[in-house]
Structure formats: structure tokens, C-alpha cells
N, CA, C, O and the ligand as a Tripos MOL2 file, in Angstrom:
@<TRIPOS>MOLECULE
protein
  229   227    58     0     0
PROTEIN
NO_CHARGES

@<TRIPOS>ATOM
      1 N          86.9290  -18.4460  -69.4990 N.3       1 MET1
      2 CA         86.5500  -19.6980  -68.8560 C.3       1 MET1
      3 C          85.0430  -19.6910  -68.5470 C.2       1 MET1
      4 O          84.4740  -18.6890  -68.1150 O.2       1 MET1
      5 N          84.4400  -20.8360  -68.7860 N.am      2 THR2
      6 CA         82.9560  -20.9540  -68.5720 C.3       2 THR2
      7 C          82.6870  -21.4670  -67.1960 C.2       2 THR2
      8 O          83.1870  -22.5310  -66.8310 O.2       2 THR2
      9 N          81.9410  -20.7770  -66.4390 N.am      3 THR3
     10 CA         81.5560  -21.2560  -65.0930 C.3       3 THR3
     11 C          80.3630  -22.1640  -65.2100 C.2       3 THR3
     12 O          79.6330  -22.1340  -66.2010 O.2       3 THR3
     13 N          80.1610  -23.0060  -64.1490 N.am      4 PRO4
     14 CA         78.9610  -23.8750  -64.2240 C.3       4 PRO4
     15 C          77.6830  -23.1240  -64.3890 C.2       4 PRO4
     16 O          76.7440  -23.6430  -64.9930 O.2       4 PRO4
     17 N          77.5980  -21.8490  -63.8490 N.am      5 GLU5
     18 CA         76.4130  -21.1360  -63.9730 C.3       5 GLU5
     19 C          76.2180  -20.6590  -65.4840 C.2       5 GLU5
     20 O          75.1110  -20.6630  -66.0220 O.2       5 GLU5
     21 N          77.3410  -20.2640  -66.0960 N.am      6 ASP6
     22 CA         77.2300  -19.9130  -67.4960 C.3       6 ASP6
     23 C          76.6960  -21.0960  -68.3080 C.2       6 ASP6
     24 O          75.7880  -20.9540  -69.1280 O.2       6 ASP6
     25 N          77.2870  -22.2620  -68.0540 N.am      7 ALA7
     26 CA         76.9140  -23.4710  -68.7300 C.3       7 ALA7
     27 C          75.4620  -23.7630  -68.5390 C.2       7 ALA7
     28 O          74.7490  -24.1440  -69.4680 O.2       7 ALA7
     29 N          75.0220  -23.5740  -67.2780 N.am      8 LEU8
     30 CA         73.6410  -23.8130  -66.9420 C.3       8 LEU8
     31 C          72.6620  -22.8790  -67.7430 C.2       8 LEU8
     32 O          71.6480  -23.3100  -68.2910 O.2       8 LEU8
     33 N          73.0220  -21.6630  -67.7610 N.am      9 GLN9
     34 CA         72.1570  -20.6980  -68.4630 C.3       9 GLN9
     35 C          72.1430  -20.9500  -69.9790 C.2       9 GLN9
     36 O          71.1210  -20.8570  -70.6590 O.2       9 GLN9
     37 N          73.3620  -21.2780  -70.4580 N.am     10 GLU10
     38 CA         73.4650  -21.5240  -71.9290 C.3      10 GLU10
     39 C          72.6280  -22.7540  -72.2910 C.2      10 GLU10
     40 O          71.8870  -22.7290  -73.2740 O.2      10 GLU10
     41 N          72.7400  -23.8300  -71.5050 N.am     11 SER11
     42 CA         72.0220  -25.0540  -71.8850 C.3      11 SER11
     43 C          70.5440  -24.8500  -71.6970 C.2      11 SER11
     44 O          69.7520  -25.4220  -72.4460 O.2      11 SER11
     45 N          70.1400  -24.0650  -70.7350 N.am     12 ARG12
     46 CA         68.7270  -23.7930  -70.5590 C.3      12 ARG12
     47 C          68.1730  -22.9550  -71.7350 C.2      12 ARG12
     48 O          67.1080  -23.2400  -72.2830 O.2      12 ARG12
     49 N          68.9410  -21.9160  -72.0930 N.am     13 ALA13
     50 CA         68.5740  -21.1180  -73.2220 C.3      13 ALA13
     51 C          68.4240  -21.9080  -74.5700 C.2      13 ALA13
     52 O          67.5360  -21.6700  -75.3890 O.2      13 ALA13
     53 N          69.3690  -22.8570  -74.7110 N.am     14 ALA14
     54 CA         69.3340  -23.6890  -75.9070 C.3      14 ALA14
     55 C          68.1000  -24.5510  -75.8870 C.2      14 ALA14
     56 O          67.4100  -24.7180  -76.8920 O.2      14 ALA14
     57 N          67.8400  -25.0930  -74.7180 N.am     15 TYR15
     58 CA         66.6710  -25.9990  -74.6100 C.3      15 TYR15
     59 C          65.3020  -25.2180  -74.8420 C.2      15 TYR15
     60 O          64.4030  -25.6870  -75.5400 O.2      15 TYR15
     61 N          65.2210  -24.0010  -74.2050 N.am     16 GLU16
     62 CA         64.0100  -23.2480  -74.3730 C.3      16 GLU16
     63 C          63.8630  -22.7320  -75.7830 C.2      16 GLU16
     64 O          62.7580  -22.6860  -76.3250 O.2      16 GLU16
     65 N          64.9470  -22.3530  -76.3640 N.am     17 GLU17
     66 CA         64.9340  -21.9310  -77.7890 C.3      17 GLU17
     67 C          64.4210  -23.0550  -78.6870 C.2      17 GLU17
     68 O          63.6180  -22.8310  -79.5930 O.2      17 GLU17
     69 N          64.8890  -24.2300  -78.4230 N.am     18 HIS18
     70 CA         64.5090  -25.3900  -79.2150 C.3      18 HIS18
     71 C          62.9880  -25.6430  -78.9540 C.2      18 HIS18
     72 O          62.2290  -25.8040  -79.9090 O.2      18 HIS18
     73 N          62.5740  -25.6740  -77.7650 N.am     19 ALA19
     74 CA         61.1680  -25.9430  -77.4290 C.3      19 ALA19
     75 C          60.2710  -24.9610  -78.1060 C.2      19 ALA19
     76 O          59.1540  -25.3140  -78.4860 O.2      19 ALA19
     77 N          60.7200  -23.7140  -78.2770 N.am     20 ARG20
     78 CA         59.9180  -22.6600  -78.9080 C.3      20 ARG20
     79 C          59.8460  -22.8680  -80.4120 C.2      20 ARG20
     80 O          58.8140  -22.6160  -81.0340 O.2      20 ARG20
     81 N          60.9820  -23.3450  -81.0100 N.am     21 THR21
     82 CA         61.0900  -23.2530  -82.4530 C.3      21 THR21
     83 C          60.9660  -24.6350  -83.1520 C.2      21 THR21
     84 O          60.7450  -24.6940  -84.3610 O.2      21 THR21
     85 N          61.1030  -25.6950  -82.4220 N.am     22 CYS22
     86 CA         61.1180  -26.9740  -83.1010 C.3      22 CYS22
     87 C          59.7300  -27.3900  -83.5100 C.2      22 CYS22
     88 O          58.8190  -27.4790  -82.6870 O.2      22 CYS22
     89 N          59.5810  -27.6440  -84.7950 N.am     23 ARG23
     90 CA         58.2940  -28.0390  -85.3370 C.3      23 ARG23
     91 C          57.9040  -29.4450  -84.8970 C.2      23 ARG23
     92 O          56.7300  -29.7320  -84.6610 O.2      23 ARG23
     93 N          58.9130  -30.3260  -84.7900 N.am     24 GLN24
     94 CA         58.5740  -31.6880  -84.4900 C.3      24 GLN24
     95 C          58.0650  -31.8230  -83.0690 C.2      24 GLN24
     96 O          57.1620  -32.6180  -82.8080 O.2      24 GLN24
     97 N          58.6540  -31.0260  -82.1050 N.am     25 CYS25
     98 CA         58.1740  -31.0710  -80.7350 C.3      25 CYS25
     99 C          56.7510  -30.6430  -80.6800 C.2      25 CYS25
    100 O          55.9680  -31.2500  -79.9490 O.2      25 CYS25
    101 N          56.3510  -29.5970  -81.4350 N.am     26 HIS26
    102 CA         55.0320  -29.0850  -81.4070 C.3      26 HIS26
    103 C          54.0580  -30.0560  -82.1120 C.2      26 HIS26
    104 O          52.9480  -30.3040  -81.6400 O.2      26 HIS26
    105 N          54.5160  -30.5920  -83.2550 N.am     27 PHE27
    106 CA         53.6870  -31.4780  -84.0380 C.3      27 PHE27
    107 C          53.3110  -32.7330  -83.2500 C.2      27 PHE27
    108 O          52.1450  -33.1250  -83.1990 O.2      27 PHE27
    109 N          54.3270  -33.3560  -82.6340 N.am     28 ASP28
    110 CA         54.0770  -34.6320  -81.9600 C.3      28 ASP28
    111 C          53.5270  -34.3910  -80.5320 C.2      28 ASP28
    112 O          52.9370  -35.2870  -79.9290 O.2      28 ASP28
    113 N          53.7310  -33.1720  -80.0090 N.am     29 MET29
    114 CA         53.3930  -32.9420  -78.5930 C.3      29 MET29
    115 C          54.2440  -33.8310  -77.7200 C.2      29 MET29
    116 O          53.8330  -34.1500  -76.6040 O.2      29 MET29
    117 N          55.3860  -34.2390  -78.1640 N.am     30 SER30
    118 CA         56.3890  -35.0060  -77.3660 C.3      30 SER30
    119 C          57.7290  -34.6150  -77.8340 C.2      30 SER30
    120 O          57.9280  -34.3650  -79.0220 O.2      30 SER30
    121 N          58.7140  -34.5490  -76.8870 N.am     31 PRO31
    122 CA         60.0260  -34.0350  -77.2230 C.3      31 PRO31
    123 C          60.6920  -34.9030  -78.3020 C.2      31 PRO31
    124 O          60.6160  -36.1290  -78.2310 O.2      31 PRO31
    125 N          61.3400  -34.2870  -79.2950 N.am     32 CYS32
    126 CA         62.1310  -35.0030  -80.2760 C.3      32 CYS32
    127 C          63.5120  -35.3800  -79.6910 C.2      32 CYS32
    128 O          63.8420  -35.0500  -78.5510 O.2      32 CYS32
    129 N          64.2950  -36.0800  -80.5210 N.am     33 ALA33
    130 CA         65.6090  -36.5540  -80.0340 C.3      33 ALA33
    131 C          66.5160  -35.3830  -79.6540 C.2      33 ALA33
    132 O          67.2590  -35.4780  -78.6770 O.2      33 ALA33
    133 N          66.4690  -34.2630  -80.4190 N.am     34 VAL34
    134 CA         67.2950  -33.0900  -80.1010 C.3      34 VAL34
    135 C          66.8650  -32.4990  -78.7930 C.2      34 VAL34
    136 O          67.7040  -32.0770  -77.9970 O.2      34 VAL34
    137 N          65.5910  -32.4580  -78.5530 N.am     35 SER35
    138 CA         65.0480  -31.8430  -77.3530 C.3      35 SER35
    139 C          65.5500  -32.7070  -76.1580 C.2      35 SER35
    140 O          65.9710  -32.1490  -75.1450 O.2      35 SER35
    141 N          65.5130  -34.0040  -76.2590 N.am     36 LYS36
    142 CA         65.9270  -34.8790  -75.1460 C.3      36 LYS36
    143 C          67.4130  -34.6840  -74.8630 C.2      36 LYS36
    144 O          67.8270  -34.6880  -73.7030 O.2      36 LYS36
    145 N          68.2210  -34.5130  -75.9100 N.am     37 LEU37
    146 CA         69.6920  -34.2340  -75.7350 C.3      37 LEU37
    147 C          69.8670  -32.9190  -75.0080 C.2      37 LEU37
    148 O          70.6710  -32.8150  -74.0820 O.2      37 LEU37
    149 N          69.1190  -31.9190  -75.4230 N.am     38 LEU38
    150 CA         69.3010  -30.5690  -74.8440 C.3      38 LEU38
    151 C          68.8680  -30.5800  -73.4030 C.2      38 LEU38
    152 O          69.4800  -29.9250  -72.5590 O.2      38 LEU38
    153 N          67.7700  -31.3500  -73.0990 N.am     39 LEU39
    154 CA         67.2490  -31.4700  -71.7520 C.3      39 LEU39
    155 C          68.2430  -32.1670  -70.8590 C.2      39 LEU39
    156 O          68.4340  -31.7900  -69.7030 O.2      39 LEU39
    157 N          68.8720  -33.1830  -71.4020 N.am     40 ARG40
    158 CA         69.8490  -33.9280  -70.6090 C.3      40 ARG40
    159 C          71.0310  -33.0760  -70.3400 C.2      40 ARG40
    160 O          71.5620  -33.1130  -69.2300 O.2      40 ARG40
    161 N          71.4920  -32.2830  -71.3230 N.am     41 ALA41
    162 CA         72.6230  -31.3350  -71.0660 C.3      41 ALA41
    163 C          72.2560  -30.3390  -69.9940 C.2      41 ALA41
    164 O          73.0770  -29.9940  -69.1440 O.2      41 ALA41
    165 N          71.0080  -29.8730  -70.0340 N.am     42 TYR42
    166 CA         70.5200  -28.9230  -69.0550 C.3      42 TYR42
    167 C          70.5120  -29.5160  -67.6180 C.2      42 TYR42
    168 O          70.9410  -28.8830  -66.6540 O.2      42 TYR42
    169 N          70.0040  -30.7530  -67.5370 N.am     43 ASN43
    170 CA         70.0190  -31.4560  -66.2440 C.3      43 ASN43
    171 C          71.4360  -31.6350  -65.7490 C.2      43 ASN43
    172 O          71.7020  -31.4000  -64.5700 O.2      43 ASN43
    173 N          72.3870  -32.0560  -66.6360 N.am     44 ASN44
    174 CA         73.7600  -32.2410  -66.2100 C.3      44 ASN44
    175 C          74.3330  -30.8980  -65.6900 C.2      44 ASN44
    176 O          74.9910  -30.8660  -64.6510 O.2      44 ASN44
    177 N          74.0810  -29.8140  -66.4080 N.am     45 ALA45
    178 CA         74.5800  -28.5380  -65.9610 C.3      45 ALA45
    179 C          74.0450  -28.1020  -64.6310 C.2      45 ALA45
    180 O          74.7600  -27.5150  -63.8200 O.2      45 ALA45
    181 N          72.7470  -28.3980  -64.4010 N.am     46 ARG46
    182 CA         72.1040  -28.0950  -63.1730 C.3      46 ARG46
    183 C          72.7790  -28.8240  -62.0110 C.2      46 ARG46
    184 O          73.0730  -28.2670  -60.9530 O.2      46 ARG46
    185 N          73.0010  -30.1070  -62.2880 N.am     47 ARG47
    186 CA         73.6130  -30.9170  -61.2890 C.3      47 ARG47
    187 C          75.0360  -30.4280  -60.9870 C.2      47 ARG47
    188 O          75.4300  -30.3820  -59.8210 O.2      47 ARG47
    189 N          75.8160  -30.0620  -62.0190 N.am     48 ALA48
    190 CA         77.1610  -29.5830  -61.8930 C.3      48 ALA48
    191 C          77.1320  -28.3040  -61.0140 C.2      48 ALA48
    192 O          77.9790  -28.0940  -60.1450 O.2      48 ALA48
    193 N          76.1300  -27.4820  -61.2860 N.am     49 GLN49
    194 CA         76.1100  -26.1990  -60.4770 C.3      49 GLN49
    195 C          75.7130  -26.5060  -59.0600 C.2      49 GLN49
    196 O          76.2450  -25.8850  -58.1400 O.2      49 GLN49
    197 N          74.8050  -27.4320  -58.8330 N.am     50 ALA50
    198 CA         74.4140  -27.7290  -57.4770 C.3      50 ALA50
    199 C          75.5950  -28.2440  -56.7400 C.2      50 ALA50
    200 O          75.7210  -27.9560  -55.5500 O.2      50 ALA50
    201 N          76.4760  -28.9890  -57.3550 N.am     51 ARG51
    202 CA         77.6260  -29.5150  -56.7210 C.3      51 ARG51
    203 C          78.5580  -28.2790  -56.3710 C.2      51 ARG51
    204 O          79.1180  -28.2340  -55.2760 O.2      51 ARG51
    205 N          78.7000  -27.3680  -57.2280 N.am     52 THR52
    206 CA         79.5120  -26.1660  -56.9950 C.3      52 THR52
    207 C          79.0050  -25.4230  -55.8490 C.2      52 THR52
    208 O          79.7900  -25.0640  -54.9720 O.2      52 THR52
    209 N          77.6950  -25.1450  -55.7750 N.am     53 ASP53
    210 CA         77.1090  -24.4520  -54.7030 C.3      53 ASP53
    211 C          77.3480  -25.1960  -53.3410 C.2      53 ASP53
    212 O          77.6370  -24.5480  -52.3350 O.2      53 ASP53
    213 N          77.2340  -26.4780  -53.3210 N.am     54 ALA54
    214 CA         77.4500  -27.2640  -52.1270 C.3      54 ALA54
    215 C          78.8840  -27.0970  -51.6540 C.2      54 ALA54
    216 O          79.1640  -27.0140  -50.4580 O.2      54 ALA54
    217 N          79.8140  -27.0470  -52.6620 N.am     55 ALA55
    218 CA         81.2250  -26.9750  -52.2650 C.3      55 ALA55
    219 C          81.5040  -25.5480  -51.6750 C.2      55 ALA55
    220 O          82.3350  -25.4100  -50.7770 O.2      55 ALA55
    221 N          80.8470  -24.5580  -52.1550 N.am     56 VAL56
    222 CA         81.1510  -23.1820  -51.7280 C.3      56 VAL56
    223 C          80.4870  -22.9280  -50.3300 C.2      56 VAL56
    224 O          81.0790  -22.2810  -49.4670 O.2      56 VAL56
    225 N          79.2590  -23.4490  -50.1380 N.am     57 ARG57
    226 CA         78.6230  -23.0690  -48.9150 C.3      57 ARG57
    227 C          78.9300  -24.0080  -47.7520 C.2      57 ARG57
    228 O          78.4450  -23.7940  -46.6410 O.2      57 ARG57
    229 ZN         62.4130  -30.7580  -81.0380 Zn       58 ZN58
@<TRIPOS>BOND
     1     1     2 1
     2     2     3 1
     3     3     4 2
     4     3     5 am
     5     5     6 1
     6     6     7 1
     7     7     8 2
     8     7     9 am
     9     9    10 1
    10    10    11 1
    11    11    12 2
    12    11    13 am
    13    13    14 1
    14    14    15 1
    15    15    16 2
    16    15    17 am
    17    17    18 1
    18    18    19 1
    19    19    20 2
    20    19    21 am
    21    21    22 1
    22    22    23 1
    23    23    24 2
    24    23    25 am
    25    25    26 1
    26    26    27 1
    27    27    28 2
    28    27    29 am
    29    29    30 1
    30    30    31 1
    31    31    32 2
    32    31    33 am
    33    33    34 1
    34    34    35 1
    35    35    36 2
    36    35    37 am
    37    37    38 1
    38    38    39 1
    39    39    40 2
    40    39    41 am
    41    41    42 1
    42    42    43 1
    43    43    44 2
    44    43    45 am
    45    45    46 1
    46    46    47 1
    47    47    48 2
    48    47    49 am
    49    49    50 1
    50    50    51 1
    51    51    52 2
    52    51    53 am
    53    53    54 1
    54    54    55 1
    55    55    56 2
    56    55    57 am
    57    57    58 1
    58    58    59 1
    59    59    60 2
    60    59    61 am
    61    61    62 1
    62    62    63 1
    63    63    64 2
    64    63    65 am
    65    65    66 1
    66    66    67 1
    67    67    68 2
    68    67    69 am
    69    69    70 1
    70    70    71 1
    71    71    72 2
    72    71    73 am
    73    73    74 1
    74    74    75 1
    75    75    76 2
    76    75    77 am
    77    77    78 1
    78    78    79 1
    79    79    80 2
    80    79    81 am
    81    81    82 1
    82    82    83 1
    83    83    84 2
    84    83    85 am
    85    85    86 1
    86    86    87 1
    87    87    88 2
    88    87    89 am
    89    89    90 1
    90    90    91 1
    91    91    92 2
    92    91    93 am
    93    93    94 1
    94    94    95 1
    95    95    96 2
    96    95    97 am
    97    97    98 1
    98    98    99 1
    99    99   100 2
   100    99   101 am
   101   101   102 1
   102   102   103 1
   103   103   104 2
   104   103   105 am
   105   105   106 1
   106   106   107 1
   107   107   108 2
   108   107   109 am
   109   109   110 1
   110   110   111 1
   111   111   112 2
   112   111   113 am
   113   113   114 1
   114   114   115 1
   115   115   116 2
   116   115   117 am
   117   117   118 1
   118   118   119 1
   119   119   120 2
   120   119   121 am
   121   121   122 1
   122   122   123 1
   123   123   124 2
   124   123   125 am
   125   125   126 1
   126   126   127 1
   127   127   128 2
   128   127   129 am
   129   129   130 1
   130   130   131 1
   131   131   132 2
   132   131   133 am
   133   133   134 1
   134   134   135 1
   135   135   136 2
   136   135   137 am
   137   137   138 1
   138   138   139 1
   139   139   140 2
   140   139   141 am
   141   141   142 1
   142   142   143 1
   143   143   144 2
   144   143   145 am
   145   145   146 1
   146   146   147 1
   147   147   148 2
   148   147   149 am
   149   149   150 1
   150   150   151 1
   151   151   152 2
   152   151   153 am
   153   153   154 1
   154   154   155 1
   155   155   156 2
   156   155   157 am
   157   157   158 1
   158   158   159 1
   159   159   160 2
   160   159   161 am
   161   161   162 1
   162   162   163 1
   163   163   164 2
   164   163   165 am
   165   165   166 1
   166   166   167 1
   167   167   168 2
   168   167   169 am
   169   169   170 1
   170   170   171 1
   171   171   172 2
   172   171   173 am
   173   173   174 1
   174   174   175 1
   175   175   176 2
   176   175   177 am
   177   177   178 1
   178   178   179 1
   179   179   180 2
   180   179   181 am
   181   181   182 1
   182   182   183 1
   183   183   184 2
   184   183   185 am
   185   185   186 1
   186   186   187 1
   187   187   188 2
   188   187   189 am
   189   189   190 1
   190   190   191 1
   191   191   192 2
   192   191   193 am
   193   193   194 1
   194   194   195 1
   195   195   196 2
   196   195   197 am
   197   197   198 1
   198   198   199 1
   199   199   200 2
   200   199   201 am
   201   201   202 1
   202   202   203 1
   203   203   204 2
   204   203   205 am
   205   205   206 1
   206   206   207 1
   207   207   208 2
   208   207   209 am
   209   209   210 1
   210   210   211 1
   211   211   212 2
   212   211   213 am
   213   213   214 1
   214   214   215 1
   215   215   216 2
   216   215   217 am
   217   217   218 1
   218   218   219 1
   219   219   220 2
   220   219   221 am
   221   221   222 1
   222   222   223 1
   223   223   224 2
   224   223   225 am
   225   225   226 1
   226   226   227 1
   227   227   228 2
@<TRIPOS>SUBSTRUCTURE
     1 MET1         2 RESIDUE 1 A MET
     2 THR2         6 RESIDUE 1 A THR
     3 THR3        10 RESIDUE 1 A THR
     4 PRO4        14 RESIDUE 1 A PRO
     5 GLU5        18 RESIDUE 1 A GLU
     6 ASP6        22 RESIDUE 1 A ASP
     7 ALA7        26 RESIDUE 1 A ALA
     8 LEU8        30 RESIDUE 1 A LEU
     9 GLN9        34 RESIDUE 1 A GLN
    10 GLU10       38 RESIDUE 1 A GLU
    11 SER11       42 RESIDUE 1 A SER
    12 ARG12       46 RESIDUE 1 A ARG
    13 ALA13       50 RESIDUE 1 A ALA
    14 ALA14       54 RESIDUE 1 A ALA
    15 TYR15       58 RESIDUE 1 A TYR
    16 GLU16       62 RESIDUE 1 A GLU
    17 GLU17       66 RESIDUE 1 A GLU
    18 HIS18       70 RESIDUE 1 A HIS
    19 ALA19       74 RESIDUE 1 A ALA
    20 ARG20       78 RESIDUE 1 A ARG
    21 THR21       82 RESIDUE 1 A THR
    22 CYS22       86 RESIDUE 1 A CYS
    23 ARG23       90 RESIDUE 1 A ARG
    24 GLN24       94 RESIDUE 1 A GLN
    25 CYS25       98 RESIDUE 1 A CYS
    26 HIS26      102 RESIDUE 1 A HIS
    27 PHE27      106 RESIDUE 1 A PHE
    28 ASP28      110 RESIDUE 1 A ASP
    29 MET29      114 RESIDUE 1 A MET
    30 SER30      118 RESIDUE 1 A SER
    31 PRO31      122 RESIDUE 1 A PRO
    32 CYS32      126 RESIDUE 1 A CYS
    33 ALA33      130 RESIDUE 1 A ALA
    34 VAL34      134 RESIDUE 1 A VAL
    35 SER35      138 RESIDUE 1 A SER
    36 LYS36      142 RESIDUE 1 A LYS
    37 LEU37      146 RESIDUE 1 A LEU
    38 LEU38      150 RESIDUE 1 A LEU
    39 LEU39      154 RESIDUE 1 A LEU
    40 ARG40      158 RESIDUE 1 A ARG
    41 ALA41      162 RESIDUE 1 A ALA
    42 TYR42      166 RESIDUE 1 A TYR
    43 ASN43      170 RESIDUE 1 A ASN
    44 ASN44      174 RESIDUE 1 A ASN
    45 ALA45      178 RESIDUE 1 A ALA
    46 ARG46      182 RESIDUE 1 A ARG
    47 ARG47      186 RESIDUE 1 A ARG
    48 ALA48      190 RESIDUE 1 A ALA
    49 GLN49      194 RESIDUE 1 A GLN
    50 ALA50      198 RESIDUE 1 A ALA
    51 ARG51      202 RESIDUE 1 A ARG
    52 THR52      206 RESIDUE 1 A THR
    53 ASP53      210 RESIDUE 1 A ASP
    54 ALA54      214 RESIDUE 1 A ALA
    55 ALA55      218 RESIDUE 1 A ALA
    56 VAL56      222 RESIDUE 1 A VAL
    57 ARG57      226 RESIDUE 1 A ARG
    58 ZN58       229 GROUP 0 **** ****
């Protein structure tokens, strides 16, 4: 089972990996469509985890 924290770390790793390797992001100096998708997934995971933390504490 994937915990919200796992999901958060995975989505952040995917986003950072993309930011490092994507030529279009570097070429344009602005995030490409894939980067925006990954960033949105990362933000969603972060929000999901914040909810989990709030429920626990
Ligand atoms: Zn990109």
C-alpha cells in the first residue's frame, strides 16, 4: 500500500527528475506541459499529506 508520504516523495522525485532532464524546460526557461502535470501531481500529494498530518495530530 502506498502512503501519502510515499506518494509525495515519488511525485517530487518525478518532478525533480523531469526538471533536471527535460530539454524543453531548459530551452524555453519555462515549464513544459509535462512539467506542469508533474508539478500539479506534486501539489496534490503535498495537500493530501497535509490532510493526513492534520488528522493524526
Ligand atoms: Zn519539461
